[in-house]
VOZAMI-199481 format. One record per atom (N, C-alpha, C, O, CB): chain; atom name; z negated, y, x negated; residue in one letter. Coordinates in steps of 0.001 Angstrom, whole numbers, m for minus. Glycine has a CB too. Layout:
REM residues N
A CA Z Y X A
...
REM end
This chain:
REM residues 78
A N 36310 43907 m48559 M
A CA 36787 43076 m47461 M
A C 36640 43625 m46211 M
A O 35503 43978 m45898 M
A CB 36181 41865 m47431 M
A N 37607 43789 m45365 K
A CA 37331 44288 m44165 K
A C 36774 43101 m43099 K
A O 37088 41914 m43186 K
A CB 38615 44994 m43707 K
A N 35991 43605 m42201 A
A CA 35369 42700 m41069 A
A C 36563 42574 m40031 A
A O 37378 43484 m39883 A
A CB 33908 43418 m40312 A
A N 36608 41434 m39354 I
A CA 37421 41376 m38308 I
A C 37082 41859 m37021 I
A O 36193 41269 m36408 I
A CB 37729 40266 m38193 I
A N 37653 42846 m36507 T
A CA 37316 43569 m35170 T
A C 38029 43289 m34204 T
A O 39244 43151 m34354 T
A CB 37364 44876 m35178 T
A N 37301 43115 m32753 V
A CA 38118 42640 m31567 V
A C 37501 43750 m30744 V
A O 36340 44151 m30826 V
A CB 37922 40952 m30980 V
A N 38571 44236 m29841 H
A CA 38221 45205 m29019 H
A C 37375 44518 m27869 H
A O 37515 43316 m27642 H
A CB 39458 45958 m28556 H
A N 36473 45326 m27130 R
A CA 35696 44948 m26273 R
A C 36527 44413 m24935 R
A O 36118 43392 m24382 R
A CB 34779 46044 m26085 R
A N 37594 45045 m24462 P
A CA 38387 44552 m23288 P
A C 38892 43278 m23813 P
A O 38712 42356 m23018 P
A CB 39587 45550 m22780 P
A N 39498 42926 m24964 T
A CA 39874 41481 m25112 T
A C 38997 40461 m25182 T
A O 39295 39301 m24898 T
A CB 40533 41302 m26120 T
A N 37737 40884 m25607 L
A CA 36547 39816 m25394 L
A C 36172 39595 m23950 L
A O 35704 38495 m23657 L
A CB 35203 40284 m26133 L
A N 36302 40396 m23132 K
A CA 36034 40482 m21662 K
A C 37250 39595 m21030 K
A O 37048 38760 m20149 K
A CB 36016 42151 m21092 K
A N 38196 39799 m21435 I
A CA 39480 39073 m20865 I
A C 39252 37509 m21370 I
A O 39423 36598 m20560 I
A CB 41066 39808 m21535 I
A N 38891 37252 m22625 I
A CA 38926 35839 m23112 I
A C 37545 35088 m22398 I
A O 37448 33894 m22118 I
A CB 38892 35821 m24928 I
A N 36607 36061 m22212 W
A CA 35405 35477 m21629 W
A C 35710 35045 m20128 W
A O 35273 33948 m19782 W
A CB 34194 36534 m21703 W
A N 36378 35761 m19261 K
A CA 36806 35458 m18192 K
A C 37630 34409 m17980 K
A O 37387 33659 m17034 K
A CB 37221 36314 m17815 K
A N 38714 34181 m18801 L
A CA 39711 33121 m19006 L
A C 38796 31641 m19448 L
A O 39192 30494 m19241 L
A CB 40868 33685 m20309 L
A N 37795 31940 m19948 L
A CA 36952 30635 m20527 L
A C 36714 29788 m19301 L
A O 36502 28602 m19554 L
A CB 35383 31034 m21282 L
A N 36703 30161 m17935 V
A CA 36285 29569 m16889 V
A C 37414 28433 m16679 V
A O 37153 27293 m16295 V
A CB 36058 30586 m15743 V
A N 38646 28888 m16971 F
A CA 39509 27998 m16608 F
A C 39903 26940 m17609 F
A O 40703 26034 m17377 F
A CB 40529 28651 m16189 F
A N 39285 27136 m18710 L
A CA 39304 26070 m19828 L
A C 38195 25126 m19584 L
A O 38342 24065 m20190 L
A CB 39147 26695 m21295 L
A N 37187 25208 m18905 F
A CA 35974 24469 m18824 F
A C 36455 23069 m18085 F
A O 35956 22020 m18490 F
A CB 34772 25352 m17981 F
A N 37295 23042 m17145 F
A CA 37600 21639 m16537 F
A C 38208 20840 m17580 F
A O 37572 19826 m17866 F
A CB 38580 21674 m15273 F
A N 39399 21065 m18291 P
A CA 40027 20172 m18982 P
A C 39278 19880 m20328 P
A O 39648 18939 m21030 P
A CB 41372 20616 m19142 P
A N 38152 20738 m20720 L
A CA 37450 20547 m21723 L
A C 36281 19628 m21329 L
A O 35830 18874 m22192 L
A CB 37103 21779 m22259 L
A N 35749 19633 m20074 V
A CA 34865 18763 m19596 V
A C 35549 17286 m19497 V
A O 34948 16285 m19884 V
A CB 34354 19309 m18270 V
A N 36590 17250 m19058 I
A CA 37134 15846 m18992 I
A C 37388 15268 m20390 I
A O 37030 14137 m20718 I
A CB 38473 15815 m18174 I
A N 37918 15977 m21048 W
A CA 38344 15472 m22510 W
A C 36893 15151 m23403 W
A O 36746 14191 m24159 W
A CB 39358 16816 m23365 W
A N 35963 16116 m23134 L
A CA 34636 15690 m23717 L
A C 34131 14404 m23116 L
A O 33736 13517 m23873 L
A CB 33570 16779 m23504 L
A N 34116 14256 m21947 Y
A CA 33444 13177 m21259 Y
A C 34180 11826 m21702 Y
A O 33551 10816 m22018 Y
A CB 33485 13417 m19636 Y
A N 35573 11910 m21692 S
A CA 36349 10662 m22159 S
A C 36108 10369 m23525 S
A O 36295 9206 m23883 S
A CB 37834 10795 m21993 S
A N 35738 11185 m24333 V
A CA 35471 11077 m25813 V
A C 34114 10503 m25992 V
A O 33961 9487 m26670 V
A CB 35569 12468 m26552 V
A N 33104 11119 m25404 I
A CA 31814 10762 m25426 I
A C 31458 9445 m24877 I
A O 30768 8617 m25471 I
A CB 31143 11690 m24819 I
A N 32031 9283 m23568 A
A CA 31678 8030 m22719 A
A C 32599 6845 m23094 A
A O 32437 5681 m22727 A
A CB 31840 8337 m21119 A
A N 33704 7372 m23971 D
A CA 34681 6251 m24503 D
A C 35262 5626 m23330 D
A O 35315 4401 m23217 D
A CB 33960 5104 m25416 D
A N 35741 6508 m22371 V
A CA 36559 5933 m21216 V
A C 38104 6790 m21094 V
A O 38280 8007 m21040 V
A CB 35570 6125 m19700 V
A N 38877 5948 m21078 S
A CA 40386 6550 m21071 S
A C 40597 7163 m19647 S
A O 40308 6719 m18536 S
A CB 41626 5311 m21373 S
A N 41226 8382 m20061 F
A CA 42033 9099 m18759 F
A C 42328 8348 m17648 F
A O 42002 8699 m16513 F
A CB 43366 9612 m19096 F
A N 42912 7357 m17897 A
A CA 43599 6378 m16697 A
A C 42476 5876 m16068 A
A O 42645 5667 m14866 A
A CB 44589 5057 m17198 A
A N 41336 5606 m16526 D
A CA 40202 4813 m15657 D
A C 39484 6083 m15008 D
A O 38864 5935 m13955 D
A CB 39002 3740 m16686 D
A N 39559 7282 m15605 I
A CA 39059 8508 m14832 I
A C 40145 8850 m13549 I
A O 39793 9199 m12422 I
A CB 38950 9883 m15962 I
A N 41165 8712 m13885 D
A CA 42230 8838 m12876 D
A C 42323 8168 m11614 D
A O 42531 8630 m10492 D
A CB 43270 8544 m13407 D
A N 42129 6974 m12012 S
A CA 42413 5723 m10958 S
A C 41478 5793 m10033 S
A O 40328 5878 m10464 S
A CB 42363 4246 m11529 S
A N 41637 5783 m8808 G
A CA 40741 5549 m7657 G
A C 39579 6494 m7686 G
A O 39517 7500 m8392 G
A CB 40231 4111 m7640 G
A N 38493 5994 m6693 A
A CA 37345 6763 m6477 A
A C 36367 6108 m7416 A
A O 36164 4910 m7222 A
A CB 36884 6803 m4970 A
A N 35786 6647 m8313 N
A CA 34716 6118 m9177 N
A C 33696 7111 m9525 N
A O 33855 8286 m9195 N
A CB 35268 5577 m10414 N
A N 32668 6725 m10164 Y
A CA 31595 7546 m10492 Y
A C 31760 8558 m11558 Y
A O 31149 9627 m11605 Y
A CB 30579 6767 m10813 Y
A N 32838 8037 m12610 H
A CA 33242 9167 m13542 H
A C 33485 10668 m12942 H
A O 32970 11687 m13403 H
A CB 34549 8724 m14202 H
A N 34280 10609 m11940 K
A CA 34728 11679 m11213 K
A C 33528 12569 m10733 K
A O 33596 13798 m10718 K
A CB 35555 11173 m10080 K
A N 32443 11869 m10348 W
A CA 31352 12635 m9868 W
A C 30632 13169 m10932 W
A O 30130 14291 m10870 W
A CB 30497 11902 m9037 W
A N 30544 12426 m11928 I
A CA 29774 12905 m13391 I
A C 30602 14073 m13504 I
A O 30073 15125 m13144 I
A CB 29852 11789 m14915 I
A N 31721 14118 m13904 I
A CA 32701 15274 m14445 I
A C 32513 16549 m13416 I
A O 32417 17720 m13786 I
A CB 34454 14713 m14454 I
A N 32480 16077 m12015 F
A CA 32431 17257 m11018 F
A C 30972 18181 m11438 F
A O 30887 19399 m11599 F
A CB 32367 16569 m9247 F
A N 29968 17209 m11536 F
A CA 28642 17724 m11560 F
A C 28518 18513 m13096 F
A O 27880 19560 m13211 F
A CB 27507 16405 m11316 F
A N 29130 17940 m14102 L
A CA 29105 18697 m15394 L
A C 29867 20041 m15348 L
A O 29529 21079 m15917 L
A CB 29710 17827 m16509 L
A N 30867 19856 m14632 Y
A CA 31717 21025 m14546 Y
A C 30999 22209 m13466 Y
A O 31236 23403 m13650 Y
A CB 33264 20477 m14006 Y
A N 30215 21803 m12470 L
A CA 29489 22769 m11866 L
A C 28351 23196 m12714 L
A O 27936 24345 m12567 L
A CB 29064 22327 m10606 L
A N 27853 22493 m13493 S
A CA 26731 23060 m14355 S
A C 27318 24008 m15424 S
A O 26681 25031 m15673 S
A CB 25900 21876 m15081 S
A N 28430 23772 m16054 C
A CA 29159 24677 m16967 C
A C 29419 26021 m16128 C
A O 29240 27125 m16643 C
A CB 30588 23969 m17505 C
A N 29815 25873 m14919 L
A CA 30115 26972 m14016 L
A C 28735 27802 m13914 L
A O 28691 29003 m14178 L
A CB 30661 26404 m12528 L
A N 27813 27187 m13579 A
A CA 26547 27845 m13308 A
A C 26039 28362 m14539 A
A O 25495 29464 m14465 A
A CB 25550 26951 m12676 A
A N 26103 27770 m15726 T
A CA 25618 28370 m16893 T
A C 26502 29630 m17278 T
A O 26038 30691 m17695 T
A CB 25587 27320 m18011 T
A N 27872 29346 m17073 W
A CA 28606 30609 m17256 W
A C 28359 31820 m16475 W
A O 28423 32928 m17006 W
A CB 29860 30364 m17082 W
A N 28024 31629 m14984 L
A CA 27812 32704 m14099 L
A C 26356 33387 m14701 L
A O 26205 34608 m14706 L
A CB 27749 32121 m12443 L
A N 25325 32463 m15198 Y
A CA 24101 33275 m15658 Y
A C 24272 34014 m17014 Y
A O 23577 34949 m17413 Y
A CB 22870 32324 m15795 Y
A N 25254 33466 m17611 I
A CA 25351 34298 m19004 I
A C 26238 35406 m18668 I
A O 25892 36499 m19118 I
A CB 25990 33434 m20344 I
A N 27438 35356 m17889 D
A CA 28160 36420 m17435 D
A C 27312 37589 m16942 D
A O 27495 38705 m17428 D
A CB 29025 35961 m16427 D
A N 26314 37364 m15917 R
A CA 25485 38409 m15347 R
A C 24664 38877 m16464 R
A O 24419 40080 m16551 R
A CB 24622 37937 m14147 R
A N 24208 38034 m17342 T
A CA 23315 38777 m18519 T
A C 24121 39757 m19323 T
A O 23793 40907 m19613 T
A CB 22696 37697 m19613 T
A N 25251 39109 m19645 L
A CA 25997 39925 m20372 L
A C 26711 41352 m19839 L
A O 27040 42292 m20564 L
A CB 26894 39083 m20792 L
A N 26847 41274 m18537 S
A CA 27275 42423 m17832 S
A C 26308 43451 m17791 S
A O 26658 44630 m17846 S
A CB 27645 42113 m16550 S
A N 25058 43097 m17696 H
A CA 23905 44016 m17770 H
A C 23369 44595 m19046 H
A O 22563 45522 m19121 H
A CB 22881 43392 m17224 H
A N 23901 43955 m20014 S
A CA 23728 44134 m21569 S
A C 24548 45537 m21721 S
A O 25207 46085 m20838 S
A CB 24442 42719 m22598 S
A N 24390 45878 m22753 S
A CA 25223 47247 m23066 S
A C 26568 46735 m23826 S
A O 27417 47589 m24084 S
A CB 24270 48427 m24155 S
A N 26818 45301 m24221 F
A CA 27793 45075 m24940 F
A C 29188 45063 m24151 F
A O 30205 45376 m24770 F
A CB 27483 43919 m25598 F
A N 29244 44783 m23081 F
A CA 30549 44856 m22317 F
A C 30594 46153 m21602 F
A O 31617 46385 m20957 F
A CB 30721 43672 m21286 F
A N 29656 47025 m21613 R
A CA 29915 48228 m20922 R
A C 30896 49189 m21701 R
A O 31139 49053 m22900 R
A CB 28599 48906 m20651 R
A N 31372 50059 m20991 H
A CA 32425 50964 m21458 H
A C 31519 52045 m22074 H
A O 32016 53039 m22604 H
A CB 33482 51517 m20248 H
REM end
């Protein structure tokens, strides 16, 4: 049985595109976990938007930390 191989440039592109998936993923996970409908999140100014905003920022901060760690490691280097 052969192992699945993925080229490193493809992994780099997927890793960079992951940032754009964070926001919809955070909204979806928050609505599922908190049992809040999207209409409640979308309507007016409420604290759900602030929670989602700070969750998104924490995801971005974590992504930036991991990205810097990976860029210094030998995995993503040519």
